[in-house]
C-alpha positions in Angstrom: -0.8 -0.5 22.2 2.0 1.3 20.2 2.4 3.8 17.9 5.3 3.3 15.3 5.5 2.5 11.6 7.4 0.0 9.9 11.0 -0.2 11.2 13.3 0.5 7.7 16.6 0.4 10.2 15.5 -2.3 9.0 18.0 -1.3 7.0 20.9 -0.1 9.2 21.2 1.5 5.8 23.8 4.5 6.9 23.1 6.1 3.2 25.4 8.6 1.7 23.4 12.0 1.0 26.4 14.4 -0.5 23.5 16.0 -3.0 22.7 14.5 -6.3 25.9 14.5 -7.6 27.6 12.9 -4.8 25.1 10.0 -5.3 24.3 9.5 -8.3 27.5 10.6 -9.8 31.3 9.6 -7.8 33.5 12.8 -7.6 36.8 12.0 -8.6 40.3 13.2 -9.8 41.3 12.5 -13.2 45.7 12.6 -13.7 45.6 16.0 -14.0 44.2 16.7 -10.9 40.8 17.9 -12.7 37.5 16.7 -11.2 35.0 14.9 -12.9 31.5 13.0 -12.4 31.7 9.3 -13.1 28.5 8.2 -14.3 26.8 5.0 -12.3 24.3 3.3 -13.6 21.1 2.2 -12.4 18.3 -0.4 -11.8 15.5 1.7 -10.7 13.3 0.4 -13.6 14.4 -2.8 -13.8 17.1 -2.7 -16.4 20.0 -1.3 -16.6 20.6 2.3 -17.9 22.3 5.9 -16.7 20.6 8.0 -13.5 20.4 10.6 -15.7 18.0 8.6 -18.2 15.4 7.5 -15.7 12.2 9.4 -15.9 11.3 9.7 -12.3 12.8 12.1 -9.3 16.1 9.7 -8.4 18.7 9.5 -5.3 21.2 6.8 -5.8 23.4 6.7 -2.6 26.7 4.4 -3.9 28.5 2.8 -1.0 31.7 4.8 -1.1 29.9 7.7 0.5 28.6 5.8 3.0 30.9 6.4 5.8 31.4 10.1 4.8 28.4 11.7 6.2 28.1 9.0 9.2 24.4 7.7 8.1 23.5 4.9 10.8 19.8 4.5 9.6 16.6 5.9 7.8 15.9 8.2 10.4 19.7 10.0 9.1 18.7 9.4 5.3 15.9 11.6 5.7 18.1 14.6 7.7 19.6 15.2 3.6 17.3 14.3 0.8 14.5 16.7 -0.5 10.9 16.0 0.4 11.6 13.3 2.8 11.0 13.2 6.3 12.4 9.8 8.3 10.9 10.0 12.3 10.6 7.8 14.8 7.0 7.5 15.9 6.9 5.8 19.2 6.1 2.5 20.3 9.5 2.2 22.1 11.1 0.4 19.3 14.5 2.9 19.3 15.3 1.6 15.8 11.5 2.4 14.4 12.0 4.3 11.6 8.4 6.3 9.6 9.3 7.5 6.2 7.5 10.1 4.7 8.2 11.0 0.9 6.5 14.2 -0.4 3.7 14.2 2.3 3.5 10.4 2.2 4.0 7.9 4.8 2.4 5.6 7.5 2.2 6.8 11.5 1.8 3.3 12.9 3.3 -0.4 12.5 0.2 -3.2 13.2 -0.3 -6.0 11.0 -3.3 -4.2 9.3 -1.6 -0.7 8.0 0.6 -1.1 4.9 3.4 1.7 4.6 3.3 3.9 1.1 6.5 3.5 0.9 7.7 0.2 -0.9 11.0 -0.9 0.7 13.3 -3.9 -2.0 16.2 -5.2 -1.1 17.7 -7.3 -4.6 14.6 -7.0 -5.8 12.3 -8.5 -2.9 9.9 -6.9 -1.3 10.0 -6.1 2.6 6.3 -6.0 4.0 7.4 -5.7 7.0 10.2 -3.8 8.1 10.4 -4.1 12.1 13.1 -6.6 13.2 15.0 -6.6 10.1 18.6 -4.8 10.0 21.0 -5.0 6.9 24.5 -4.5 7.6 26.6 -1.7 5.8 29.3 -3.6 4.8 27.2 -5.5 2.3 25.8 -2.3 0.4 26.7 -1.7 -3.1 24.2 1.4 -3.9 20.4 2.3 -2.7 18.4 4.0 -5.3 16.0 6.8 -3.6 12.3 7.0 -6.2 10.3 9.9 -4.7 6.4 9.7 -6.3 4.2 6.9 -7.2 6.0 4.0 -8.7 2.7 1.7 -9.0 3.8 0.0 -12.0 7.4 -1.5 -11.6 6.9 -1.7 -7.8 3.6 -2.2 -7.8 1.4 -1.7 -4.2 2.4 0.3 -1.3 4.6 2.7 -3.0 2.4 5.7 -3.4 4.8 8.0 -1.9 8.5 6.2 -3.5 10.3 3.4 -3.5 13.7 2.3 -1.6 15.7 -0.2 -4.1 18.7 -1.5 -1.8 21.2 -3.2 -4.0 23.8 -5.5 -2.1 27.2 -6.8 -3.0 27.6 -10.0 -5.3 30.3 -12.1 -4.8 32.6 -11.0 -6.7 35.8 -12.6 -9.4 38.6 -11.5 -7.0 39.4 -12.4 -3.1 38.8 -9.1 -1.1 38.1 -8.3 2.3 37.0 -4.8 4.4 36.9 -4.1 8.2 35.1 -1.4 9.5 35.6 -0.2 12.8 33.9 3.1 14.6 34.6 4.1 18.7 33.0 7.2 19.5 31.4 8.9 22.8 28.2 7.5 24.3 29.6 4.1 24.0 29.6 3.6 20.4 30.9 0.5 19.1 30.4 -0.8 15.7 32.1 -3.4 14.0 32.1 -4.9 10.4 33.3 -7.7 8.1 33.3 -8.2 4.4 34.4 -10.6 2.7 34.3 -12.4 -1.1 36.4 -15.0 -2.9 35.6 -16.7 -5.6 35.8 -20.2 -4.9 36.2 -22.0 -8.6 35.8 -20.5 -11.7 31.8 -21.3 -11.9 31.4 -21.0 -7.1 32.0 -17.7 -5.6 31.0 -16.8 -1.6 30.4 -13.5 -0.2 29.8 -13.0 3.9 29.2 -10.0 6.5 29.0 -10.2 10.1 28.2 -6.5 11.5 27.8 -5.8 15.5 26.8 -2.1 16.1 26.1 -1.0 20.1 25.5 2.7 21.8 24.3 3.3 25.2 20.9 4.9 25.9 20.0 8.4 26.5 18.4 8.9 29.9 17.2 6.6 33.1 15.0 4.7 34.4 14.3 6.4 37.5 11.7 3.9 39.1 13.6 0.8 38.6 16.5 -0.7 39.9 17.9 -2.1 35.9 20.6 -1.7 34.2 19.3 -1.1 31.1 19.5 2.7 29.3 16.3 4.8 28.2 17.6 4.2 24.3 20.6 1.9 24.3 20.8 -0.8 21.8 22.6 -3.7 20.7 22.5 -5.0 17.7 24.3 -8.7 15.6 23.5 -9.0 11.6 25.5 -11.0 8.9 24.4 -11.8 5.7 26.0 -15.0 3.5 25.8 -15.0 -0.4 27.0 -17.8 -2.9 26.8 -17.1 -6.5 26.8 -20.3 -9.1 27.5 -19.4 -12.3 27.5 -23.2 -14.4 27.7 -21.6 -17.8 28.4 -17.6 -19.0 24.2 -17.2 -19.7 23.1 -18.8 -16.5 23.5 -18.0 -12.9 22.2 -18.5 -9.3 22.2 -16.8 -6.3 21.6 -17.9 -2.8 21.3 -15.7 0.1 20.3 -15.7 3.8 20.7 -13.0 6.1 19.3 -12.3 10.1 20.0 -10.0 12.7 19.1 -9.9 16.3 18.9 -7.0 18.3 18.5 -6.3 22.7 17.2 -2.3 23.3 15.9 -0.5 26.2 13.0 1.4 25.8 13.0 4.6 23.2 12.8 7.9 24.6 9.8 9.6 25.4 7.5 11.6 27.0 4.3 12.6 28.1 2.3 15.8 28.6 -0.4 15.7 31.4 -0.9 18.9 32.7 -1.9 20.8 29.1 -4.4 18.3 29.5 -6.7 19.0 32.6 -10.0 17.7 31.6 -7.8 14.4 30.5 -8.6 11.4 32.6 -4.8 11.2 33.2 -4.5 14.7 35.2 -8.7 14.1 36.8 -6.5 11.0 38.2 -4.7 13.0 40.0 -1.0 12.4 38.0 1.2 15.6 36.9 4.1 16.4 35.1 6.2 16.2 37.9 5.3 12.8 38.4 7.3 12.3 34.7 10.5 13.6 35.3 13.2 14.7 32.7 12.1 14.2 29.3 14.5 12.0 28.1 14.4 9.7 31.7 11.5 7.4 32.0 10.1 7.0 35.1 7.7 4.0 34.2 7.5 1.2 36.7 6.5 -1.9 34.3 9.6 -3.6 34.6 8.4 -5.8 31.6 8.6 -2.7 29.2 12.3 -1.7 30.0 13.7 -4.4 27.9 12.5 -4.4 24.2 13.9 -6.6 21.2 13.2 -7.8 17.6 14.9 -10.5 15.2 14.5 -11.6 11.8 15.6 -13.9 9.5 15.5 -14.4 5.6 16.0 -16.6 2.5 16.1 -16.0 -1.3 17.1 -17.6 -4.4 17.7 -15.8 -7.9 17.8 -17.8 -11.1 18.9 -15.2 -14.0 19.3 -16.6 -17.1 20.2 -15.0 -20.8 17.5 -17.0 -22.6 18.9 -15.2 -26.0 21.3 -11.9 -27.3 17.9 -9.7 -26.4 16.2 -12.1 -24.2 16.6 -12.0 -20.4 14.9 -14.0 -18.0 15.0 -13.9 -14.2 12.9 -15.4 -11.0 13.6 -14.6 -7.5 12.1 -16.0 -4.6 11.9 -15.1 -1.1 11.0 -16.4 2.5 11.2 -13.8 5.6 10.3 -14.5 9.3 10.4 -11.6 11.8 9.6 -10.8 15.3 9.1 -8.1 18.0 8.7 -7.5 21.8 8.1 -3.9 23.1 5.4 -1.9 24.7 5.0 1.9 26.1 3.8 2.9 29.7 2.1 6.3 28.5 1.7 7.7 31.5 5.3 7.3 32.4 5.0 7.6 35.7 5.8 4.8 38.5 1.6 4.1 38.4 0.1 1.5 36.4 -2.2 3.5 35.4 -1.6 3.4 31.2 0.8 0.5 30.5 0.4 -1.5 26.4 3.1 -4.5 26.2 3.2 -6.1 22.7 4.4 -8.4 20.8 3.9 -8.8 16.8 5.3 -11.7 14.3 5.3 -11.5 10.5 5.8 -14.3 7.9 6.5 -13.5 3.9 6.9 -15.4 0.9 7.2 -13.9 -2.5 7.8 -14.7 -6.2 8.8 -12.4 -9.4 9.1 -13.6 -12.8 10.4 -11.4 -15.0 11.2 -10.9 -18.8 13.7 -8.4 -19.8 14.0 -7.4 -23.7 16.1 -5.4 -25.6 15.8 -5.5 -29.6 17.5 -2.2 -30.6 14.9 1.6 -30.5 12.4 -1.3 -28.4 12.7 -2.4 -24.9 10.6 -3.9 -22.2 10.0 -5.1 -18.9 7.3 -7.8 -18.1 6.6 -10.3 -15.6 4.4 -11.8 -12.4 4.4 -11.8 -9.1 2.9 -13.3 -6.1 3.3 -12.2 -2.3 1.9 -13.6 0.7 1.7 -12.7 4.7 0.5 -13.5 7.9 1.3 -11.5 10.6 -0.2 -10.6 14.2 0.2 -8.2 16.9 -0.5 -9.3 20.6 -1.2 -7.1 23.7 -2.0 -10.3 25.8 -2.2 -7.8 28.8 -2.2 -4.2 29.0 -3.6 -1.7 32.1 -5.9 1.4 30.4 -7.3 3.6 33.5 -6.6 0.9 36.3 -8.7 -1.4 34.1 -7.3 -4.4 32.3 -7.6 -6.1 29.3 -5.9 -7.5 25.8 -6.1 -6.9 22.5 -4.2 -9.8 19.4 -4.9 -8.8 15.6 -4.1 -11.1 12.7 -4.3 -10.2 9.1 -3.3 -13.1 5.8 -2.7 -11.1 2.9 -2.3 -12.5 -0.4 -1.4 -10.1 -3.6 -1.2 -11.5 -7.0 0.3 -9.0 -9.9 0.9 -8.8 -14.1 2.8 -6.2 -15.2 4.4 -4.6 -18.4 6.6 -1.5 -19.3 7.6 -0.6 -22.5 10.5 2.1 -24.4 11.0 3.4 -27.6 13.7 5.1 -28.5 12.2 7.0 -31.6 15.7 8.2 -32.5 18.9 9.9 -30.3 17.3 13.0 -28.7 13.6 11.7 -28.1 12.7 8.1 -26.2 8.6 7.5 -24.9 7.7 4.7 -22.1 4.5 2.9 -21.0 3.4 0.6 -18.8 0.8 -1.3 -17.2 0.1 -3.4 -13.7 -2.9 -5.4 -12.4 -2.9 -6.1 -9.0 -5.5 -8.2 -7.0 -5.1 -8.1 -3.0 -7.5 -10.1 -0.8 -6.7 -9.9 3.2 -8.6 -11.6 5.7 -8.5 -10.0 9.3 -9.9 -10.9 12.7 -9.6 -8.9 15.9 -10.7 -9.0 20.1 -10.5 -7.0 22.3 -10.5 -7.7 26.0 -13.5 -9.7 25.9 -15.9 -6.7 24.8 -15.6 -6.7 21.1 -14.6 -9.2 18.5 -15.0 -9.1 14.7 -13.5 -10.9 11.5 -13.6 -10.1 7.8 -12.4 -10.5 4.0 -11.6 -8.1 2.0 -10.5 -8.0 -2.1 -9.0 -5.6 -3.8 -8.3 -5.3 -7.9 -6.7 -2.2 -9.7 -4.7 -1.3 -12.7 -2.4 1.0 -12.6 -0.2 2.6 -15.6 2.5 5.4 -16.6 3.6 7.3 -19.6 6.9 8.9 -19.5 9.1 10.7 -22.2 12.7 11.7 -22.0 15.2 14.6 -24.1 18.7 14.3 -24.2 19.3 18.0 -24.2 23.0 16.9 -24.6 25.3 14.0 -23.2 25.1 14.7 -20.0 21.7 16.4 -19.5 18.4 15.0 -19.5 14.6 16.8 -19.3 11.9 14.2 -18.7 8.3 14.7 -18.1 6.2 11.7 -16.3 2.4 11.0 -15.6 2.2 7.8 -13.2 -0.6 6.4 -10.9 -0.2 3.8 -7.8 -2.0 2.0 -5.5 -2.5 0.9 -2.3 -5.3 -1.9 -0.7 -7.9 -0.6 1.7 -6.5 -0.6 5.2 -8.7 -2.5 8.3 -8.6 -0.4 11.5 -5.9 -1.2 13.7 -7.0 -0.4 17.5 -10.9 -0.5 16.7 -12.4 0.2 20.4 -16.1 0.8 17.8 -17.2 4.3 20.2 -14.8 7.0 19.3 -15.2 10.6 19.4 -14.7 13.4 16.8 -11.2 13.1 16.1 -11.3 17.3 15.7 -13.1 17.9 19.4 -16.3 19.0 17.4 -17.8 16.7 21.0 -20.3 14.2 20.2 -19.6 10.1 20.4 -20.2 8.4 17.1 -21.7 4.6 16.8 -19.7 2.4 14.1 -21.6 -1.2 13.6 -17.9 -2.9 12.4 -15.4 -0.2 12.8 -13.1 -2.7 11.9 -13.9 -3.3 8.3 -14.9 -0.1 7.9 -15.8 1.5 4.6 -12.6 0.3 2.4 -11.7 1.9 -1.0 -8.9 1.5 -3.1 -5.9 3.4 -2.5 -4.9 6.0 -5.0 -2.8 8.1 -6.3 -1.8 10.1 -9.5 1.7 11.9 -9.7 2.6 14.6 -13.1 5.8 15.6 -12.8 8.9 17.1 -15.2 12.5 17.3 -14.1 16.1 18.1 -15.7 18.9 16.5 -14.7 22.3 15.8 -15.7 25.7 17.8 -16.1 25.0 21.3 -16.8 29.0 22.0 -16.9 32.5 20.5 -16.1 31.6 22.2 -12.8 28.3 22.0 -11.7 25.7 18.6 -11.8 22.5 18.8 -10.7 19.0 17.7 -10.6 15.5 19.6 -10.4 12.4 17.6 -9.9 8.6 19.9 -10.0 5.0 17.5 -9.4 1.9 17.4 -8.2 0.1 14.6 -6.8 -3.4 13.8 -6.3 -4.3 11.2 -4.1 -7.5 9.4 -3.1 -8.8 7.6 -0.2 -6.2 8.2 1.6 -6.0 6.8 5.5 -4.2 8.9 8.2 -4.2 7.1 11.4 -5.9 8.9 14.0 -5.5 8.0 17.6 -7.8 8.6 21.3 -9.4 6.8 24.3 -12.5 6.1 25.0 -14.1 4.2 28.1 -12.9 1.2 26.9 -9.9 1.6 25.7 -7.5 3.6 23.6 -8.6 3.7 20.1 -6.8 4.1 16.6 -9.1 4.6 13.1 -7.9 5.4 10.1 -9.3 8.8 8.6 -10.1 8.6 5.5 -8.8 12.2 3.4 -8.4 13.0 -0.1 -5.2 14.8 -0.7 -3.3 16.8 -3.2 0.5 17.4 -3.2 3.0 20.4 -5.1 6.7 20.8 -5.0 9.7 21.3 -6.0 12.8 19.0 -5.2 16.9 20.4 -6.5 20.2 18.7 -5.8 23.1 19.8 -6.7 26.7 19.4 -6.6 29.4 22.5 -7.4 33.0 22.0 -7.9 34.1 25.1 -6.7 37.8 24.2 -6.6 40.1 21.5 -7.5 38.7 19.0 -4.3 36.3 21.2 -3.2 32.4 20.9 -4.1 29.8 22.3 -2.4 26.8 20.0 -2.0 23.0 20.7 -1.5 19.6 20.0 -1.3 16.1 21.6 -0.9 12.7 20.0 -0.9 9.6 22.2 -0.6 5.9 20.7 -0.6 2.6 22.3 -0.3 0.0 19.7 0.6 -3.8 20.1 0.1 -5.8 18.4 2.5 -9.6 18.2 1.2 -12.1 17.3 4.8 -14.9 19.4 6.2 -12.5 20.6 9.4 -10.4 23.7 8.3 -7.5 22.5 10.9 -7.2 18.9 8.5 -3.3 18.8 7.7 -0.7 15.9 6.9 1.4 14.7 9.3 5.1 14.3 9.9 5.6 16.7 6.5 7.8 19.2 6.9 7.2 22.5 4.2 11.2 22.9 3.8 13.8 20.3 3.9 17.6 21.6 3.0 20.9 20.4 3.1 24.3 22.0 2.8 27.3 19.7 2.5 30.9 21.3 1.6 33.6 18.8 0.9 37.7 19.7 0.6 40.1 17.3 -0.3 44.0 18.0 -0.6 46.7 16.1 -1.0 50.1 16.0 1.3 53.6 15.7 0.8 53.4 12.1 1.5 50.8 11.1 -1.5 48.4 10.8 0.6 44.9 13.0 1.2 43.1 14.3 3.8 39.4 15.0 3.2 37.7 18.2 5.4 33.9 17.7 5.3 30.4 19.8 7.3 27.1 18.3 6.8 23.8 20.7 7.9 20.4 19.9 7.7 17.5 21.7 8.0 14.0 20.4 8.6 11.0 22.7 9.1 7.7 22.6 11.5 5.7 20.5 11.4 2.8 18.1 13.0 2.7 14.9 14.6 -0.7 13.9 13.3 -3.5 15.2 10.9 -4.4 18.5 12.8 -3.0 21.3 12.6 -5.5 22.8 15.4 -3.2 24.5 18.1 -5.6 23.2 20.5 -3.6 19.6 19.7 -0.5 20.6 21.1 0.8 18.0 18.0 2.8 20.8 16.6 6.8 19.7 16.1 9.0 22.8 15.5 12.1 22.7 13.1 14.9 21.9 13.9 19.1 22.3 12.7 21.6 19.8 12.6 25.7 19.9 11.8 27.5 16.6 10.9 31.7 17.3 11.1 34.2 14.6 9.4 38.1 14.7 9.4 39.6 11.4 7.4 43.4 11.0 6.2 43.9 8.3 3.5 47.3 7.2 3.1 48.9 6.7 -0.4 48.4 2.9 -0.9 44.4 3.9 -0.9 43.7 0.8 1.3 42.6 2.2 4.7 41.5 5.6 6.2 41.3 7.0 9.4 39.0 9.6 10.7 37.5 11.8 13.5 33.7 13.1 13.7 31.3 14.9 15.3 27.4 14.0 14.8 25.0 16.6 15.8 28.0 18.6 17.3 25.2 20.8 18.6 23.5 18.5 20.8 20.1 19.7 19.1 17.6 17.7 21.0 14.3 17.4 19.4 10.2 15.5 19.0 10.5 13.2 15.8 6.7 13.0 16.6 3.5 13.8 19.2 0.4 12.1 19.7 -2.6 13.8 21.7 -5.0 11.2 22.4 -7.3 13.6 24.2 -6.3 12.6 27.7 -3.0 13.1 27.7 0.0 14.0 24.6 2.9 11.7 23.8 6.4 13.5 22.9 8.5 11.0 20.8 11.6 12.2 21.7 14.6 12.0 18.9 17.7 9.2 19.7 20.0 11.4 18.3 22.5 13.1 21.2 25.8 14.4 19.9 28.6 11.8 19.5 32.6 12.4 18.6 34.7 9.5 17.6 37.2 7.8 15.4 36.4 5.4 12.5 38.7 3.3 10.6 38.4 1.3 7.3 40.6 -1.3 5.4 40.7 -3.4 2.6 43.3 -6.2 2.3 
């Protein structure tokens, strides 16, 4: 049994967030020494256009800023994006990550649950992100869209979508190395190379090695493994064949392998004196220091994951106005992990687990541009076969096992049409029809087994209008829907107590397949973005989203075992998002972000609340670059990130003991670049005040799990060179 969510650190994305301008538009100096914002072209709507013109809240992160803020994974991204919170929700996986955009995400990782934020790499959907790591060296840019993206990105994007674009093999030979050495045993080494073999053939490759020591010790075991340590090796190869000017084939293969120590967490026992753990005689003093782990279960200490994938993309310019693209992909991943929930040497609550997933997807896409009229249309198919297995768990001194499997097939057809009324006004609209079919099976300890087949279908749509205020500023309004198919309960022990503590036990005839309904979202949004003056670039968005039949994963214990079911709610979210970059003086920029969200959960219980959703998120990032007499330059940078209080599960009841306090983080970076500009060396500090904070909390009724951050202070040196 675990509590993680899909692992997007699968992406090892190290994305930079220095405010909207620093990401959406690169900061540069022209020959006169004046700063300009260089526009970046994006493909967020599956067609090339300016980031200013996308009718949605959009953050774009260019590769040039990746290293400066020292962001190593998706959790770090959540430190700087408005209304984005990324936490690790236990389960032992060090690289596990759980993104919540505007209050929508996923608290679990099991095969029957689906993420609320869709992640794509070069147009390929990653249905399961556990064990899929991406080298920073091959990333060209990352586009993050906030709000439902049901028409172009389809299912499982009711909170938003993250679109990762890797570097394509180039026309010229180029090489890049990046090294990082720091405290806590930090050692990162990456290589990226691209070469043109002939006029028609180019190849690129990347190889990465990332490692860091742990944050605590396993005090009851004689092991060389530390709490929170990890070592990851990843690689990617791409081959681009261009037999003619209007046709190309891109072949890409990638893989990673990671070995880790169990992630940091601790168990609160004394706070629930009526719980089974306290009644067994165990106490908080048996658990030890928060970042140490007193488990006596040696099989849970070492965990790992691996993944590999292959894709082929055919791109054909059929006519001057019509482009046809076909993307085919296959991926497989597996992992081993687990938790000793009592956190003591006693074998009282121990849950080891393994899992695997195989995915295949196909997309045929048509992109047309006929002057004032343009369109994107396509057919999409995705299938997945995956399982989670707990071959032997210990619960309240008794043994058991659990096996969960799901086969999924999904088909969709979509079209989005845009029309430029004149030079200033553009309107667009889209439709997407989706059919999902899920076959699920669960077996628990010989006590219960069930199978189910469910089919879902939904028509998603969107309408938008953009107005070009001037050459550099655009206003927009959009109404968009989103869809997610219903989900089987992940750990159905069929008798469960009232989650909010109202007493009683609720009998459920089949709590595996329980009243499944389509999960839908309807989003209203208006915004303005662009370069409002020579010195200020900004983005402002206002939104209101209505969600229906939204599942929250809630967990408690029964006499039979650990139970996790879906609490179905309706929810509305409203808020504001701001990102900006202000050039105070030549070479001196102040980048800011601010997000505010108000979430109203419609449930009979007054304590119902959106989990892992802070009301306020904010960041301030000053950056100053000055020239030296030798022609080189020095850049001084600081990053401050704030995350408000939040709840670890869908309850604001103080008795649930799952409130998580706010946290403040500070990063520093001082770099030197020589006149040749082909290398950079920097000294950095991450979380310089050594802020220790919770990432999530889970109250089972018998004990409280505190999922701790793996984010201790770190100081070191980084170096990169292009040659």
